[in-house]
C-alpha positions as CSV (number, residue, x, y, z in Angstrom):
1,M,0.0,0.0,0.0
2,M,2.8,2.4,0.9
3,L,4.6,1.6,-2.3
4,R,1.5,2.4,-4.3
5,M,1.1,5.7,-2.6
6,L,4.8,6.6,-3.2
7,L,4.4,5.7,-6.9
8,L,1.3,7.8,-7.2
9,I,3.0,10.8,-5.6
10,A,6.0,10.3,-7.9
11,A,3.7,10.1,-10.9
12,V,1.9,13.3,-9.8
13,F,5.3,15.2,-9.5
14,V,6.4,13.9,-12.9
15,I,3.2,15.0,-14.6
16,A,3.3,18.4,-12.8
17,S,6.9,18.9,-14.0
18,L,5.8,18.4,-17.6
19,F,3.3,21.3,-17.2
20,K,5.6,23.9,-15.8
21,R,5.2,27.4,-17.1
22,R,7.8,28.7,-19.4
23,V,9.1,32.1,-18.3
24,P,11.4,34.4,-20.3
25,Q,13.8,34.8,-17.4
26,G,14.0,31.0,-16.9
27,A,17.4,30.7,-18.5
28,D,18.9,33.6,-16.5
29,R,17.5,32.1,-13.2
30,A,18.9,28.7,-14.1
31,L,22.3,30.3,-14.7
32,Q,22.1,32.1,-11.4
33,R,21.2,28.9,-9.5
34,K,24.1,27.1,-11.2
35,R,26.5,29.8,-10.1
36,A,25.1,29.9,-6.6
37,W,25.4,26.2,-6.3
38,A,29.0,26.1,-7.5
39,T,29.9,28.9,-5.0
40,A,28.2,27.1,-2.1
41,M,30.0,23.9,-2.9
42,R,33.4,25.6,-3.2
43,Q,32.8,27.4,0.1
44,T,31.8,24.1,1.8
45,A,34.8,22.3,0.5
46,Y,37.2,25.1,1.7
47,T,35.4,25.1,5.1
48,V,35.7,21.4,5.6
49,A,39.3,21.5,4.6
50,A,40.0,24.3,7.0
51,F,38.4,22.3,9.9
52,L,40.4,19.2,9.0
53,F,43.6,21.1,8.9
54,V,42.8,22.7,12.2
55,A,42.2,19.3,13.7
56,I,45.4,17.9,12.3
57,T,47.3,20.9,13.6
58,L,45.9,20.6,17.1
59,F,46.6,16.8,17.2
60,A,50.1,17.2,15.9
61,A,50.9,20.0,18.3
62,W,49.5,17.9,21.2
63,H,51.5,14.9,20.1
64,S,54.7,16.8,19.7
65,V,54.4,18.3,23.2
66,R,53.3,15.0,24.8
67,F,55.8,12.7,23.2
68,E,58.5,15.2,22.2
69,D,58.2,14.3,18.6
70,R,59.8,16.6,16.1
71,T,58.0,15.2,13.1
72,A,54.7,16.0,14.7
73,A,55.9,19.5,15.4
74,Y,56.9,20.0,11.8
75,L,53.5,18.7,10.7
76,A,51.8,21.2,13.0
77,L,54.0,24.0,11.6
78,V,53.0,23.1,8.1
79,T,49.3,22.4,8.6
80,G,48.7,25.6,10.7
81,P,49.2,28.0,7.8
82,L,47.3,25.7,5.5
83,A,44.3,25.8,7.9
84,L,44.5,29.6,7.8
85,L,44.8,29.6,4.0
86,M,41.7,27.4,3.6
87,G,39.7,29.5,6.1
88,W,40.6,32.6,4.1
89,L,39.6,31.0,0.8
90,A,36.3,29.9,2.4
91,L,35.6,33.5,3.3
92,R,36.6,34.7,-0.2
93,A,34.6,32.1,-2.0
94,T,31.4,34.2,-2.0
95,R,33.2,37.2,-3.4
96,T,33.9,35.9,-6.8
């Protein structure tokens, strides 16, 4: 019964999509939506990368202090600026 209802709802949406109104500004709106989607995805990717680099930096700094590990200290020194760079790029992504 549930499957029939879902199929019926899907059929209604498919039929309704066939009868959409055509507006003259439709192409412009589609282009704006495409650009907005690309900008949002770019900003999300930069933000996730910034958080990951911050997490790596914090863990490497903790590990270098706790276990006196120079390699972890070097890793923290490298990933810290990368985290800042990714954060800056995430802020700048909407200004393109």
